[in-house]
C-alpha positions, 0 to 999 in steps of 0.5 A, a space after each residue: 395475528 402475526 408477530 415480529 420476526 426477521 422480515 417483519 417489524 412493528 412500529 406504533 408511530 414514525 420514529 427516527 430509528 425506522 431508517 435503521 430497520 430499512 437498512 437492515 432489511 435491505 442488507 439481509 433478506 428484505 422485509 416489511 415494516 408496519 407503522 401504526 401497529 403495536 408490538 403484539 401485532 394489533 393495529 393502533 393506526 396512524 393519524 396522518 397517513 400522507 404525512 407519515 409516508 412523506 417522512 418515511 420516503 424523505 428519510 430513506 432518500 436523505 439518510 440511506 446510502 447507496 440509493 435504496 429507493 428502487 428497492 422500497 415501496 411505501 403504501 397505505 393499508 388498512 388493518 382492523 379498520 385502521 389506517 396503517 403504513 406499510 414499508 416493503 423493502 427488498 434485498 438490495 444489490 449494492 450492499 452494504 447499505 448504511 446511514 450517510 452520517 455514520 459511514 460503512 462501519 458498525 454504527 452505520 450498517 445494520 442487519 436483522 438478527 431474529 426480530 431485532 435490528 442490530 449493528 453489523 460486525 466488521 466481518 459481516 460488512 466485509 462479506 457484503 462488500 465481497 458478495 456484491 463486488 466480487 474478489 477484486 479489491 480495487 473494484 469493491 466499494 471503499 469503506 471510507 466515502 469521505 475521500 479527497 484527491 488533492 495530490 491526484 488532481 495535481 498529478 493528473 494536471 501536471 501530466 495533462 490528463 483530465 481528472 473530473 467526475 466523468 474520468 473518475 467513472 471511466 477509470 473505475 474510481 467511482 462504481 456503478 452505484 455512484 460510490 467511491 471504490 477501493 481504487 479511489 481510496 488508494 489514490 486519496 489522501 485517506 489511503 492507509 496502506 503504507 510503504 515503510 523504508 529503512 536504511 541500515 548500517 552495513 549489510 544486516 538489519 541490526 543498526 538503523 541509519 534512518 527510517 520513514 513511513 509513508 501513507 496517503 495517496 499512492 502517487 505521493 508515496 511513489 514520489 516520496 519513496 523514490 526521493 528517499 531511495 535517491 538520497 542513498 543512491 550515491 555517485 562514485 567518480 572515476 577518471 579515464 584520462 581527462 574524462 570524469 566518469 560518474 557512476 551511481 550505486 544503482 541504475 536509476 531506471 532499475 530503482 524506478 521499475 522496482 518501486 513501480 512494481 511494488 506499488 502496482 502489483 501488491 495485494 491491497 486486500 492485506 493491511 501490511 506495508 510494502 517494505 523497502 530496505 537499503 543496505 550497504 550492498 543492496 536494496 530489497 523491495 518486499 511486496 505483499 502478495 505473491 504471484 497471481 494464480 496460474 503465473 510462475 516466476 519463470 513466466 514473469 522473467 520472460 515478460 508475462 504479466 497477469 495484473 492483480 490490480 488492472 485498473 490501477 495499472 491502467 491509471 499508471 499507464 495513462 499517467 505515463 509511469 509505466 510504458 507497457 505491461 510485463 516489461 518492468 522485470 525485463 527492464 530491471 535485468 537489462 539495467 544490469 547487463 554490463 555488471 557482474 552482479 545481477 538482480 535477484 527475484 524471489 517469490 513465496 505464496 504471499 510475498 514478492 521480493 526484488 533485490 538490487 545489488 549495489 554495483 559500486 560496492 561490489 566493484 570496490 569489494 572486488 578491488 579490495 579483495 584483489 589487493 588484499 588476497 589475490 592481487 599478484 606478487 605485490 598484494 601482501 606488501 600492499 596489504 602490510 603497507 595499508 595495515 601499517 598506515 592505518 595502525 600508525 594513524 590509529 596510534 597517533 590519534 587514539 582512534 580513527 573513523 572511516 573518513 580518516 582512512 579515506 583521506 590518509 590512503 586516498 581511497 573511496 568511501 566504499 573502499 575505506 569501509 571494506 578495508 576497515 571491515 577486513 581489518 576488524 574481521 582479522 582482529 587488527 582493529 576493534 570498533 565501538 559505537 554506532 553510525 555517526 559515532 562509530 570509531 575504530 581502535 587498535 586491538 592490543 
C-alpha cells in the first residue's frame, strides 16, 4: 500500500479540480495522479477508462496555460485487478502554470504543500517567474495575459513599422512559450507603471499649481508627459533691432531626451512611479533604478551606455524615438552649450535624476540682480525708483498682483516674479494667498 504525499495524489473518480493538481505538480517537482484509487490507497477502479482519459487530456489542453501537454503522460493501468488511470506529470520549464480562466495569480496558480494542492502565494509566483525568465524584467512572463495594444498599433502604424503577431515575437513582446512578456505589458493599455507630473509655485515643493498621473501604454505616457511639460515651457520674446527673438524656457530637445531617458532606462521591477517636477527655475526628472552595475556616472557623461531594458530600447530605436544608444545625456548637455547654466545629473544606488535649468529664468534673475545690486552707479537709483513705483501702485489699489507689476514697469513675467520676491525678502512687501489668488501688500 502506498500513501498520498507531495508527488502522489489519489482520486476515486474524475472531478474538475484534477486540473488544479496537474498545475501543482507541473509547478513543483512533478508527480503522479491516480484516478480510481481511494484515499487509503486501495483500488476502486474506473468504469470507463477511455472516457476518463479523454476528459483528463481535454481538461489539460483547454484549461492549463502555458501548454503543459508535453510534460504530461496519461495512461491506463491495473491495480488489484481493477482498471485505473495514471496521469504522470513532470516539472515544467515554463512555470508558473495556471488555470486559463483565473490568470497568473493565487487563485489560478497551484503548488503542492505536503499531500495537498494549495494556491501559490504572490511571492512563490514571482519566484517561479524569475527562475524561468532570469533577472530580466522585460523578458519575464507578464502576470496579466489579457492585454490590449490599441495605442501601440496606432503608434507603430503612424511610424510605418509593422506590428503583427510575427513582429511581436521578434520584438520579444511574446516569449518562446507563446505568452506575453513584461515588455508587452509595458506597451499595453493595462500597464500600471506610472509617470507622476507636478508643477509647483516657486522653487520649492510647498505649493502645487497642478498635477497629473499617467498610466497605460508607455507610448501614450510619453506623448502625454511631453505635452504636459510643453505647456509649462514658456516662450520669452526679445527684440534685436526689428527682429523678434523667441526663446523657450527649456530647449525642447533637452526635454525630449530627458523624458525618453526616464522611460527607457528606469527599473520596472520596482512599482514606484517616475517623477517629473516642474518648478519656476528648473525641471527635475527622477527615475527609479540607479546605474546598471559596472557603469559609473563618469562613464555615462562620456556616452557609455549599458541598457537595463535592451528590448524596450530597441523598440524605441525602431520607432525612431531614439537615434543611437548612449547619446541622450550628451545631447542634453549640448543643448546648454550656449548658456551659463548647465544640466545637473545625479545618481544613487536606486535612482537617477536629471535637472534641467530654466534658461530664461536664470537670465532674468541675473539681470534683476545686476539692476538691484551690482548694476553700476545707477543701480541704487533704479532700485529705489522701482520700489517707489510698486509701493505707490500698491497704496492706490490696496494690493497688487504680479501682472500689475508687469504692466506698470513694462517688464517680463519672470522679471516681475523676481522683483516681487526681492521686495518680499527685504520686508518691503508681504504676500498673502496662493497661486492665482496670490496678492502683495505693503508691509506697514
